C-alpha positions in Angstrom: -5.0 -5.3 25.4 -4.1 -7.6 22.6 -1.2 -6.8 20.4 -2.0 -4.8 17.2 -1.4 -6.5 13.9 0.3 -3.7 12.0 2.4 -5.6 9.5 1.8 -8.3 6.9 4.0 -10.1 4.5 2.6 -11.8 1.4 4.6 -13.7 -1.2 3.6 -14.7 -4.7 5.4 -16.6 -7.5 5.3 -14.6 -10.7 3.9 -16.9 -13.4 3.9 -16.7 -17.3 0.2 -15.5 -17.3 1.4 -12.3 -15.5 3.8 -11.3 -18.3 3.5 -8.3 -20.6 4.8 -8.2 -24.1 8.4 -7.6 -23.0 8.3 -10.8 -20.9 8.4 -9.0 -17.6 5.5 -9.0 -15.1 2.8 -6.5 -16.1 2.6 -3.4 -13.9 -1.1 -3.8 -13.7 -0.7 -7.3 -12.2 1.6 -5.7 -9.5 -0.9 -3.0 -8.9 -3.7 -5.5 -8.4 -1.5 -7.5 -5.9 -0.6 -4.3 -4.1 -4.3 -3.5 -3.6 -5.0 -7.0 -2.3 -2.1 -6.8 0.1 -3.1 -3.3 1.3 -6.7 -4.6 1.9 -5.4 -7.6 3.8 -3.1 -5.5 6.0 -5.7 -2.8 6.8 -8.6 -5.2 7.3 -6.5 -7.3 9.6 -5.4 -4.3 11.6 -8.9 -2.8 12.1 -10.9 -6.0 12.0 -13.3 -4.4 9.5 -14.1 -4.3 5.8 -12.0 -1.6 4.1 -12.0 0.2 0.8 -9.2 1.8 -1.2 -9.4 5.6 -1.1 -6.2 6.4 -2.8 -2.8 5.1 -4.0 0.2 7.3 -4.4 3.9 7.4 -5.0 3.9 4.2 -6.9 7.5 4.0 -8.1 8.5 1.1 -10.3 12.3 1.0 -9.8 13.0 -2.0 -12.0 11.2 -4.8 -13.7 10.1 -8.1 -12.1 10.7 -11.2 -14.1 8.5 -14.2 -14.6 9.7 -17.0 -12.2 10.7 -14.6 -9.5 9.3 -14.9 -6.0 7.9 -11.5 -4.9 7.3 -10.5 -1.3 5.0 -7.6 -0.4 5.9 -6.1 2.9 3.0 -4.1 4.2 2.8 -1.9 7.3 0.2 0.3 8.9 2.1 3.6 9.0 -0.6 6.1 10.0 -4.1 6.0 11.3 -6.7 8.7 11.3 -10.3 8.4 12.4 -11.6 6.0 9.8 -8.6 5.8 7.4 -5.2 4.2 7.5 -2.0 4.6 5.4 -0.5 1.3 4.4 3.0 1.4 3.1 4.1 -1.4 0.9 7.7 -2.4 -0.1 8.1 -5.0 -2.9 11.1 -7.3 -2.9 11.8 -9.6 -5.9 14.0 -12.7 -5.6 15.3 -14.9 -8.4 15.3 -18.3 -6.9 17.6 -19.9 -9.5 20.4 -17.3 -9.4 22.8 -16.1 -6.8 21.4 -12.5 -7.1 20.5 -10.6 -4.0 16.8 -9.8 -3.4 15.9 -6.5 -5.2 13.7 -3.7 -3.9 11.6 -3.2 -7.0 8.9 -0.8 -5.9 7.1 0.9 -3.1 3.8 2.8 -2.6 1.3 4.1 -0.1 -2.4 3.2 0.0 -5.0 5.1 1.9 -7.6 2.5 3.1 -10.9 3.5 4.7 -12.8 1.3 7.2 -16.5 0.6 6.4 -19.3 -1.3 8.1 -21.4 -3.8 6.0 -23.9 -1.0 5.4 -21.2 1.3 4.0 -21.1 3.7 6.9 -17.8 4.8 8.4 -16.1 2.6 10.9 -13.7 4.3 13.5 -10.4 2.4 13.5 -8.4 1.8 16.7 -5.6 4.3 17.3 -2.2 3.1 16.3 0.0 2.2 19.3 3.5 3.5 18.6 6.0 1.1 20.3 9.3 1.9 18.6 11.3 4.8 17.1 10.8 3.3 13.6 7.1 3.2 14.1 7.1 6.8 15.3 9.0 7.9 12.2 6.7 6.0 9.9 3.7 7.6 11.7 5.1 11.1 11.3 5.9 10.5 7.6 2.4 9.1 7.0 0.9 12.2 8.7 3.0 14.4 6.5 1.9 12.5 3.3 -1.8 12.9 4.4 -1.4 16.6 4.8 0.4 16.8 1.4 -2.4 14.8 -0.2 -5.0 17.2 1.2 -3.0 20.2 0.0 -2.7 18.8 -3.5 -6.4 18.1 -3.6 -7.2 21.7 -2.6 -4.7 23.1 -5.2 -6.1 20.9 -7.9 -9.6 22.0 -7.1 -8.5 25.7 -7.4 -6.7 25.0 -10.7 -9.7 23.3 -12.2 -12.3 26.0 -11.4 -14.0 27.0 -14.7 -12.7 24.0 -16.7 -15.6 22.1 -18.2 -16.1 18.5 -17.4 
């Protein structure tokens, strides 16, 4: 059996065209890059086309500046039948200062595998090899259950509310 490709690092230089009015990198630019990284990580893992099903717990801890090198550390945390949770940690690094690299944000994507015709594609089960991977898997499983519970509660709360 070949080794699973569960992790992916992608690094981008933050350029002036990515800036918002305050001179920091626009949150929307970071969200787009996050989606691309999640896609690359999930598609590489399952060797299939994937689509974004959800994104949650996007927490912007501090701004990213133009000129910084930003590394997106993605990992397949949890695998269901056709879906995968991809956790991404974002690290910004000022190349011209002696500052330590900063953890600027994190989030979790749910990516769903699809065939070219759009039908569901069953993904390979995740092989857990370390204690860290086991903990990430359990946390991903818990988040999936929480997402399902939130969706059910929202559905109940919105009964009778017009569109």
